[in-house]
C-alpha atoms as a printed R data frame, in Angstrom:
    type eleno elety resid chain resno      x      y       z
1   ATOM     1    CA   MET     A     1 -0.151  0.033   0.046
2   ATOM     2    CA   ILE     A     2  2.559  2.515   0.651
3   ATOM     3    CA   ALA     A     3  4.597  1.872  -2.671
4   ATOM     4    CA   PRO     A     4  1.521  2.769  -4.759
5   ATOM     5    CA   ALA     A     5  1.176  5.936  -2.600
6   ATOM     6    CA   ILE     A     6  4.822  7.022  -3.168
7   ATOM     7    CA   LEU     A     7  4.553  6.260  -6.937
8   ATOM     8    CA   THR     A     8  1.443  8.481  -7.047
9   ATOM     9    CA   LEU     A     9  3.226 11.133  -5.338
10  ATOM    10    CA   ALA     A    10  6.065 10.963  -7.337
11  ATOM    11    CA   THR     A    11  4.115 11.093 -10.591
12  ATOM    12    CA   ALA     A    12  2.272 14.280  -9.344
13  ATOM    13    CA   LEU     A    13  5.545 15.982  -8.596
14  ATOM    14    CA   ILE     A    14  7.207 15.537 -11.664
15  ATOM    15    CA   SER     A    15  3.902 16.460 -13.533
16  ATOM    16    CA   THR     A    16  3.732 19.621 -11.570
17  ATOM    17    CA   ALA     A    17  7.703 20.422 -12.450
18  ATOM    18    CA   TYR     A    18  6.782 19.711 -16.262
19  ATOM    19    CA   ALA     A    19  3.728 22.041 -16.072
20  ATOM    20    CA   GLN     A    20  5.860 24.846 -14.596
21  ATOM    21    CA   ASP     A    21  8.383 24.808 -17.447
22  ATOM    22    CA   ASP     A    22  8.152 27.846 -19.514
23  ATOM    23    CA   GLY     A    23  9.291 25.909 -22.750
24  ATOM    24    CA   LEU     A    24 12.308 28.240 -22.880
25  ATOM    25    CA   GLY     A    25 14.729 25.968 -20.781
26  ATOM    26    CA   SER     A    26 14.027 27.339 -17.490
27  ATOM    27    CA   ARG     A    27 13.563 25.176 -14.578
28  ATOM    28    CA   SER     A    28 11.121 25.564 -11.704
29  ATOM    29    CA   GLY     A    29 11.044 26.231  -8.161
30  ATOM    30    CA   ALA     A    30 14.152 27.167  -6.357
31  ATOM    31    CA   ALA     A    31 16.329 26.887  -9.780
32  ATOM    32    CA   ARG     A    32 13.944 29.495 -11.324
33  ATOM    33    CA   VAL     A    33 14.400 31.690  -8.288
34  ATOM    34    CA   ASP     A    34 18.176 31.657  -8.586
35  ATOM    35    CA   GLU     A    35 18.120 32.183 -12.447
36  ATOM    36    CA   ASP     A    36 15.879 35.339 -11.760
37  ATOM    37    CA   GLN     A    37 18.283 36.785  -9.015
38  ATOM    38    CA   ALA     A    38 21.033 35.966 -11.395
39  ATOM    39    CA   ARG     A    39 19.192 38.307 -14.058
40  ATOM    40    CA   ALA     A    40 18.435 41.111 -11.535
41  ATOM    41    CA   ALA     A    41 22.468 41.327 -10.570
42  ATOM    42    CA   ALA     A    42 23.978 44.422 -11.046
43  ATOM    43    CA   PRO     A    43 25.876 44.614 -14.526
44  ATOM    44    CA   ILE     A    44 29.206 45.869 -12.413
45  ATOM    45    CA   GLU     A    45 29.238 42.491 -10.029
46  ATOM    46    CA   GLY     A    46 32.437 40.825 -10.670
47  ATOM    47    CA   THR     A    47 35.967 41.580 -10.816
48  ATOM    48    CA   TRP     A    48 37.648 44.300 -13.014
49  ATOM    49    CA   ILE     A    49 40.949 44.812 -14.208
50  ATOM    50    CA   LEU     A    50 41.535 48.782 -13.763
51  ATOM    51    CA   THR     A    51 43.900 51.242 -15.258
52  ATOM    52    CA   ILE     A    52 44.065 54.031 -12.547
53  ATOM    53    CA   ASP     A    53 45.771 57.575 -13.903
54  ATOM    54    CA   ARG     A    54 46.682 59.742 -11.197
55  ATOM    55    CA   VAL     A    55 45.782 62.994 -13.186
56  ATOM    56    CA   ASN     A    56 48.118 65.445 -11.166
57  ATOM    57    CA   GLU     A    57 50.963 63.174 -10.820
58  ATOM    58    CA   GLY     A    58 51.079 61.874 -14.377
59  ATOM    59    CA   PHE     A    59 51.385 58.259 -12.923
60  ATOM    60    CA   SER     A    60 49.235 55.175 -14.073
61  ATOM    61    CA   PHE     A    61 48.989 51.773 -12.343
62  ATOM    62    CA   SER     A    62 46.981 48.572 -12.447
63  ATOM    63    CA   ALA     A    63 44.433 47.217 -10.086
64  ATOM    64    CA   LEU     A    64 41.957 44.700  -9.514
65  ATOM    65    CA   GLN     A    65 38.681 45.628  -8.057
66  ATOM    66    CA   SER     A    66 35.647 43.333  -7.212
67  ATOM    67    CA   PHE     A    67 31.929 44.354  -6.628
68  ATOM    68    CA   THR     A    68 29.869 41.762  -4.738
69  ATOM    69    CA   ALA     A    69 26.196 41.264  -4.424
70  ATOM    70    CA   GLY     A    70 25.073 43.212  -1.580
71  ATOM    71    CA   GLY     A    71 27.171 46.397  -2.090
72  ATOM    72    CA   VAL     A    72 30.908 45.260  -0.858
73  ATOM    73    CA   THR     A    73 33.846 46.352  -2.974
74  ATOM    74    CA   LEU     A    74 37.499 45.188  -2.437
75  ATOM    75    CA   ALA     A    75 40.621 46.108  -4.127
76  ATOM    76    CA   THR     A    76 44.304 45.797  -4.726
77  ATOM    77    CA   GLY     A    77 46.764 47.788  -6.786
78  ATOM    78    CA   SER     A    78 50.149 47.083  -8.340
79  ATOM    79    CA   ALA     A    79 51.392 50.313  -6.837
80  ATOM    80    CA   ASP     A    80 50.099 49.440  -3.341
81  ATOM    81    CA   ARG     A    81 53.872 48.580  -1.921
82  ATOM    82    CA   THR     A    82 55.819 51.229  -3.751
83  ATOM    83    CA   PRO     A    83 56.491 54.052  -3.073
84  ATOM    84    CA   PRO     A    84 56.413 53.658   0.620
85  ATOM    85    CA   PRO     A    85 54.258 54.279   3.069
86  ATOM    86    CA   PRO     A    86 52.942 50.790   2.861
87  ATOM    87    CA   ILE     A    87 49.250 50.593   2.637
88  ATOM    88    CA   SER     A    88 46.265 47.999   3.785
89  ATOM    89    CA   PRO     A    89 44.130 46.249   1.303
90  ATOM    90    CA   LEU     A    90 41.298 48.535   0.014
91  ATOM    91    CA   TYR     A    91 37.641 47.921   1.414
92  ATOM    92    CA   GLY     A    92 34.451 49.838   0.772
93  ATOM    93    CA   THR     A    93 30.714 49.959  -0.474
94  ATOM    94    CA   TRP     A    94 29.091 50.713  -3.616
95  ATOM    95    CA   ARG     A    95 25.512 51.143  -4.780
96  ATOM    96    CA   ARG     A    96 23.608 51.922  -8.025
97  ATOM    97    CA   ILE     A    97 22.660 55.314  -8.658
98  ATOM    98    CA   GLY     A    98 21.219 55.038 -12.246
99  ATOM    99    CA   HIS     A    99 20.873 52.721 -15.156
100 ATOM   100    CA   ASN     A   100 24.542 51.939 -15.836
101 ATOM   101    CA   ASP     A   101 25.844 54.330 -13.047
102 ATOM   102    CA   TYR     A   102 27.531 53.545  -9.573
103 ATOM   103    CA   SER     A   103 28.659 55.513  -6.581
104 ATOM   104    CA   VAL     A   104 31.642 53.933  -4.842
105 ATOM   105    CA   ALA     A   105 33.250 54.734  -1.572
106 ATOM   106    CA   ILE     A   106 36.651 52.729  -1.125
107 ATOM   107    CA   CYS     A   107 39.100 53.363   1.728
108 ATOM   108    CA   PHE     A   108 42.624 51.984   2.906
109 ATOM   109    CA   PHE     A   109 44.975 52.712   5.762
110 ATOM   110    CA   VAL     A   110 48.334 54.252   5.496
111 ATOM   111    CA   PHE     A   111 51.216 52.980   7.931
112 ATOM   112    CA   ASP     A   112 54.304 54.456   9.481
113 ATOM   113    CA   SER     A   113 57.774 52.731   9.383
114 ATOM   114    CA   ALA     A   114 56.943 50.871  12.728
115 ATOM   115    CA   GLY     A   115 53.583 49.681  11.264
116 ATOM   116    CA   ASN     A   116 51.193 51.936  12.979
117 ATOM   117    CA   ALA     A   117 48.069 53.317  11.146
118 ATOM   118    CA   VAL     A   118 48.432 56.847  10.672
119 ATOM   119    CA   ALA     A   119 45.620 57.873   8.291
120 ATOM   120    CA   MET     A   120 42.792 56.384   6.508
121 ATOM   121    CA   ILE     A   121 42.526 57.379   2.685
122 ATOM   122    CA   LYS     A   122 38.912 57.641   1.336
123 ATOM   123    CA   THR     A   123 38.375 57.636  -2.499
124 ATOM   124    CA   PRO     A   124 34.951 58.461  -3.536
125 ATOM   125    CA   GLU     A   125 34.571 57.068  -7.096
126 ATOM   126    CA   THR     A   126 31.807 57.070  -9.875
127 ATOM   127    CA   PHE     A   127 31.858 54.556 -12.383
128 ATOM   128    CA   LYS     A   128 29.674 54.209 -15.771
129 ATOM   129    CA   MET     A   129 29.257 50.992 -17.533
130 ATOM   130    CA   VAL     A   130 30.301 51.426 -21.012
131 ATOM   131    CA   ASN     A   131 29.120 47.969 -21.921
132 ATOM   132    CA   ARG     A   132 28.675 44.655 -20.372
133 ATOM   133    CA   ASP     A   133 32.561 44.201 -20.230
134 ATOM   134    CA   ASN     A   134 34.202 47.680 -19.897
135 ATOM   135    CA   LEU     A   135 33.945 50.765 -17.688
136 ATOM   136    CA   THR     A   136 34.720 54.145 -17.018
137 ATOM   137    CA   GLY     A   137 35.120 56.249 -14.055
138 ATOM   138    CA   SER     A   138 36.752 59.085 -11.657
139 ATOM   139    CA   GLY     A   139 37.631 59.701  -8.132
140 ATOM   140    CA   ARG     A   140 39.165 61.812  -5.900
141 ATOM   141    CA   GLY     A   141 41.506 61.440  -2.681
142 ATOM   142    CA   LEU     A   142 40.592 62.156   0.720
143 ATOM   143    CA   ALA     A   143 43.105 62.163   3.780
144 ATOM   144    CA   CYS     A   144 41.275 61.329   7.272
145 ATOM   145    CA   ASP     A   145 41.939 60.199  10.793
146 ATOM   146    CA   ILE     A   146 42.003 56.472  11.031
147 ATOM   147    CA   HIS     A   147 38.651 56.429  11.945
148 ATOM   148    CA   GLY     A   148 37.478 57.672   8.544
149 ATOM   149    CA   ASP     A   149 36.552 61.227  10.144
150 ATOM   150    CA   ASN     A   150 37.964 64.830   9.678
151 ATOM   151    CA   CYS     A   151 38.696 64.398   6.010
152 ATOM   152    CA   VAL     A   152 40.449 66.939   3.662
153 ATOM   153    CA   ASP     A   153 40.804 66.830   0.030
154 ATOM   154    CA   ILE     A   154 44.481 65.964  -1.043
155 ATOM   155    CA   ASN     A   155 43.939 67.281  -4.677
156 ATOM   156    CA   SER     A   156 44.627 63.754  -6.131
157 ATOM   157    CA   PRO     A   157 41.993 63.347  -8.887
158 ATOM   158    CA   ILE     A   158 42.029 59.866 -10.828
159 ATOM   159    CA   THR     A   159 40.452 58.674 -13.973
160 ATOM   160    CA   ILE     A   160 39.801 54.850 -14.253
161 ATOM   161    CA   THR     A   161 39.095 52.550 -17.161
162 ATOM   162    CA   GLY     A   162 38.512 49.037 -16.693
163 ATOM   163    CA   LYS     A   163 37.930 45.655 -18.598
164 ATOM   164    CA   ARG     A   164 35.779 42.835 -16.650
165 ATOM   165    CA   LEU     A   165 37.941 39.631 -15.749
166 ATOM   166    CA   VAL     A   166 36.277 36.739 -17.400
167 ATOM   167    CA   THR     A   167 36.874 33.339 -16.652
168 ATOM   168    CA   GLU     A   168 38.128 30.932 -19.544
169 ATOM   169    CA   SER     A   169 37.646 27.485 -20.139
170 ATOM   170    CA   ARG     A   170 39.458 24.856 -22.129
171 ATOM   171    CA   SER     A   171 37.297 25.474 -25.210
172 ATOM   172    CA   ASP     A   172 37.842 29.117 -25.179
């Protein structure tokens, strides 16, 4: 008696799953929710290879900056260790402010020769998606106390160009 009941339940579940298929290869239930969330993800999410141009210094360097779901951004740059002083990894937050426009605040600590944090540098940035895999942006540097307060503009504008870091498979 239990076996026929299980078979009936399994058949009903399978029929329901097929009925929910929209014919476009979508899955039903939780899988469909995941697909919808992926489509709703902000286009900036992912990791980007950036060229940062320090306008006033006439100096450019490369950086990696990641944008996660939920508004966290992380970065590191090819010039983070030279010239001294050493700096911490970069952490910050981002939000969408328009269709292809984003506002970012990213910060790092500056250390003295003994390894003590002596300042926090905040860099307000804006980004515009040029297309799915390219963006442009700009920012400016603010020197703050180690708590991120009492900030002063340090006249250090930057321009940014970037390309998305894309995974490659063996067939690529």
